[in-house]
C-alpha positions in Angstrom: 0.1 -0.1 0.0 0.9 3.2 -1.3 0.2 5.9 1.8 0.8 9.0 2.8 3.2 9.8 0.0 2.4 13.0 -1.7 3.0 16.6 -0.6 -0.4 17.8 -1.7 -4.0 17.1 -1.7 -4.1 17.5 -5.6 -1.2 16.0 -7.0 -2.0 12.8 -5.2 -5.5 13.3 -6.8 -3.4 13.8 -10.1 -1.7 10.3 -9.4 -4.7 8.3 -8.3 -6.5 9.4 -11.5 -3.5 8.4 -13.6 -3.9 5.7 -12.2 -7.4 4.7 -12.8 -8.9 6.0 -10.0 -11.1 8.7 -12.5 -14.5 8.6 -10.1 -15.3 10.8 -7.6 -17.8 8.5 -4.6 -20.3 10.9 -2.1 -21.1 8.8 0.6 -25.2 9.4 1.2 -25.3 7.0 4.0 -23.8 4.7 6.0 -24.4 2.1 4.2 -24.7 3.5 0.7 -22.7 5.7 -1.8 -22.9 6.6 -5.3 -21.3 7.8 -8.5 -22.2 10.8 -10.2 -23.4 8.6 -13.1 -26.0 7.0 -10.3 -24.4 4.0 -9.7 -24.7 2.7 -6.2 -22.2 0.7 -3.8 -22.6 -0.5 -0.4 -19.3 -0.9 1.6 -19.1 -4.5 1.3 -18.8 -4.0 -2.4 -15.8 -1.8 -1.9 -11.8 -2.9 -1.2 -9.9 0.3 0.1 -6.5 0.1 -2.2 -4.8 3.1 -0.2 -5.2 6.4 1.4 -3.2 9.5 1.8 -3.5 12.0 4.7 -2.5 15.8 4.5 -2.1 18.1 7.2 -3.3 21.7 6.7 -0.1 23.6 8.5 -1.5 27.0 8.3 -5.1 26.1 8.9 -6.2 23.2 10.7 -9.2 23.1 9.2 -7.0 21.6 5.8 -6.7 18.5 7.2 -7.8 16.0 4.6 -7.6 12.6 3.6 -8.3 10.7 -0.1 -9.4 6.9 0.0 -8.6 5.3 -2.9 -11.3 2.3 -3.3 -12.1 -0.3 -5.8 -15.5 -1.9 -6.6 -16.3 -5.6 -7.4 -16.9 -4.3 -10.9 -13.4 -2.7 -11.3 -14.8 0.5 -11.1 -12.0 2.6 -9.0 -12.9 5.5 -7.1 -12.1 8.2 -4.7 -13.6 9.6 -1.6 -12.3 12.9 -0.1 -12.9 14.0 3.8 -11.6 15.8 6.6 -10.3 14.0 9.1 -10.0 14.8 13.2 -13.0 17.0 14.5 -13.1 17.7 10.5 -14.1 14.5 9.6 -17.7 13.5 8.3 -19.1 11.1 10.6 -21.3 9.1 7.7 -18.1 8.9 5.7 -16.1 7.8 9.1 -18.9 4.7 9.6 -19.1 4.1 5.8 -15.4 3.3 5.4 -15.3 1.2 8.5 -17.5 -1.3 6.3 -15.2 -1.0 3.4 -12.2 -4.5 3.5 -8.8 -2.8 3.7 -6.7 -4.5 1.1 -4.2 -3.9 3.9 -5.6 -4.5 7.2 -2.3 -4.3 9.0 -1.9 -0.5 8.0 -5.4 0.7 8.2 -5.4 4.1 10.3 -9.0 5.3 9.5 
Protein backbone atom coordinates (compact mmCIF):
# COMPACT_ATOMS: atom_id res chain seq x y z
CA UNK A 1 0.00 0.00 0.00
CA UNK A 2 1.32 3.41 -0.96
CA UNK A 3 0.15 5.73 1.80
CA UNK A 4 1.04 9.34 2.61
CA UNK A 5 3.61 9.75 -0.14
CA UNK A 6 2.39 13.04 -1.67
CA UNK A 7 3.07 16.61 -0.60
CA UNK A 8 -0.38 17.90 -1.54
CA UNK A 9 -3.92 16.64 -2.00
CA UNK A 10 -3.97 17.80 -5.63
CA UNK A 11 -0.81 15.80 -6.43
CA UNK A 12 -2.35 12.72 -4.84
CA UNK A 13 -5.59 13.13 -6.78
CA UNK A 14 -3.71 13.63 -10.07
CA UNK A 15 -1.64 10.50 -9.48
CA UNK A 16 -4.69 8.46 -8.53
CA UNK A 17 -6.55 9.67 -11.65
CA UNK A 18 -3.59 8.63 -13.79
CA UNK A 19 -3.87 5.15 -12.22
CA UNK A 20 -7.56 4.83 -13.01
CA UNK A 21 -9.19 6.25 -9.85
CA UNK A 22 -11.21 8.68 -11.97
CA UNK A 23 -14.56 8.67 -10.16
CA UNK A 24 -15.51 10.63 -7.06
CA UNK A 25 -17.69 8.63 -4.71
CA UNK A 26 -20.24 10.47 -2.57
CA UNK A 27 -21.27 8.76 0.66
CA UNK A 28 -25.05 9.05 0.94
CA UNK A 29 -25.57 7.10 4.16
CA UNK A 30 -23.75 4.67 6.44
CA UNK A 31 -24.37 1.86 3.95
CA UNK A 32 -24.60 3.54 0.54
CA UNK A 33 -22.26 5.54 -1.72
CA UNK A 34 -22.97 6.84 -5.19
CA UNK A 35 -21.04 7.93 -8.29
CA UNK A 36 -22.11 10.97 -10.32
CA UNK A 37 -23.58 8.62 -12.96
CA UNK A 38 -25.97 7.17 -10.35
CA UNK A 39 -24.21 3.83 -9.80
CA UNK A 40 -24.44 2.89 -6.12
CA UNK A 41 -22.21 0.74 -3.93
CA UNK A 42 -22.49 -0.71 -0.45
CA UNK A 43 -19.34 -0.92 1.70
CA UNK A 44 -19.23 -4.69 1.08
CA UNK A 45 -18.80 -4.05 -2.66
CA UNK A 46 -15.68 -1.95 -2.16
CA UNK A 47 -12.06 -2.49 -1.16
CA UNK A 48 -9.80 0.23 0.24
CA UNK A 49 -6.64 0.19 -1.88
CA UNK A 50 -4.75 3.10 -0.29
CA UNK A 51 -5.21 6.38 1.52
CA UNK A 52 -3.22 9.61 1.87
CA UNK A 53 -3.52 12.11 4.69
CA UNK A 54 -2.66 15.83 4.52
CA UNK A 55 -2.23 18.34 7.31
CA UNK A 56 -3.02 22.02 6.88
CA UNK A 57 0.00 23.71 8.43
CA UNK A 58 -1.50 27.20 8.37
CA UNK A 59 -5.12 26.16 8.94
CA UNK A 60 -6.20 23.00 10.78
CA UNK A 61 -9.46 23.05 8.79
CA UNK A 62 -7.34 22.03 5.76
CA UNK A 63 -6.69 18.59 7.26
CA UNK A 64 -7.86 16.07 4.68
CA UNK A 65 -7.55 12.48 3.62
CA UNK A 66 -8.16 10.86 0.23
CA UNK A 67 -9.25 7.22 0.07
CA UNK A 68 -8.72 5.18 -3.12
CA UNK A 69 -11.31 2.41 -3.49
CA UNK A 70 -12.04 -0.33 -5.99
CA UNK A 71 -15.44 -1.97 -6.49
CA UNK A 72 -16.08 -5.62 -7.31
CA UNK A 73 -16.88 -4.62 -10.90
CA UNK A 74 -13.46 -2.91 -11.27
CA UNK A 75 -14.73 0.65 -10.87
CA UNK A 76 -12.05 2.75 -9.20
CA UNK A 77 -13.02 5.82 -7.21
CA UNK A 78 -11.91 8.22 -4.49
CA UNK A 79 -13.50 9.72 -1.41
CA UNK A 80 -12.05 12.95 0.00
CA UNK A 81 -12.82 13.81 3.61
CA UNK A 82 -11.49 15.88 6.47
CA UNK A 83 -10.08 14.10 9.49
CA UNK A 84 -10.09 14.58 13.20
CA UNK A 85 -12.80 16.98 14.28
CA UNK A 86 -13.23 18.03 10.63
CA UNK A 87 -14.07 14.52 9.42
CA UNK A 88 -17.56 13.50 8.33
CA UNK A 89 -19.09 10.94 10.70
CA UNK A 90 -21.16 9.32 7.94
CA UNK A 91 -18.08 8.83 5.75
CA UNK A 92 -16.12 7.42 8.70
CA UNK A 93 -18.85 4.89 9.52
CA UNK A 94 -19.19 3.92 5.86
CA UNK A 95 -15.42 3.34 5.54
CA UNK A 96 -15.32 1.26 8.73
CA UNK A 97 -17.31 -1.36 6.79
CA UNK A 98 -15.12 -1.28 3.68
CA UNK A 99 -12.59 -4.10 3.49
CA UNK A 100 -9.00 -2.85 3.64
CA UNK A 101 -6.61 -4.48 1.19
CA UNK A 102 -3.88 -4.10 3.83
CA UNK A 103 -5.64 -4.31 7.23
CA UNK A 104 -2.39 -4.03 9.18
CA UNK A 105 -2.06 -0.46 7.83
CA UNK A 106 -5.60 0.69 8.51
CA UNK A 107 -5.61 4.18 10.03
CA UNK A 108 -9.26 5.25 9.66
